[in-house]
N, C-alpha and C positions, 0 to 999 in steps of 0.2 A: 424527299430522298427516293432514289430510284432503287428498285429491287434488282439485285444481281443474282442471276441464276447460275449456280455452280454446275459443272459438267455432270456430277453424280446425281443432280436433281432431276435429270431427264429420265424418262422411262425408256423401256427397251425400244420404243418406236423411233427414238432419235429426235434430232432437231426439227426436221421437216414435219413430222407428225405433231410435235409439240406446238409449232407455229400454226399449223392448220387448226388445231384444237383451239388455240387462242383466238384466231380469226373467227371461227365459228361461234365462240363464246361472245366475242364482241358484237357480232351480228345479232345473236339472240338477245343480248342485253339491250341493244339499241331497239329491237322490236318490242321487247317488254316495256321499255321506257315510253314507247310511243302509244301504248294502250291507254284508254281512259282510266282514271284513278281507281275506280271500283273494280274494273276488270283486272288491272295490274295487281291490286291488293289481293284479290281472290286467287289469281294464278300463282302469285308468289307464296302465299300462305299454303296453298294446296301442294304445289309441286316443288317448291324450294324448302319449305319447312315441314312438308308431309302431314299437314293438319287435316283431319276429317272435315267434311262439309259442315257437320253440326257445330264443331268448334269454331270454324271460320264464321259461321252465322252469328254465334254468340259474341265473338271478338269484334266483328264489324257492325253488330246490332242490325242484322239483316235477317230475313227469313231464309230458310234452307233453299227454298225454290229460287229466291233471288240470287243466292250464291251459285247455284247450279247454272242459272241463266248467264251470269257474269263469266263463269268458267267456260261455258260453251262458246260464248261470243269471243272471249279473250283468246281461247285456243284456236278458233277459226281464223281470227285476225293474225295470230302468230304464224299459223301455217301458210297463209297467203303471203305474209311479209318475207318469210325465209324460204318460200318456194317449196314447201312440203305438201303432199297430198295424203289422203287417208291411206293410200296404198304403200306409202314410203315407210310404214312401220313407225311413224312418229308418235306424238303424244296421244293418249286416249282421254277423251273428255268424260 
């Protein structure tokens, strides 16, 4: 079943902005899916579910240092894939 967006579902930015956000969302999801599993898991738990490093470590049965390494590498890969640099105000690792 296809989702139908009603006119009042759009924010004040209108259709063009909503479509742009959707395209950016698709690019980011594609980049996230391309990460190795551990990096993807760590990034998703940290930045989508807002879990602290210690909880991610417990959940994935990794050391906190391993989680930090996976986050750093995953974010660097995402930055390269979507064309962000540290100066763009993107994600902070």
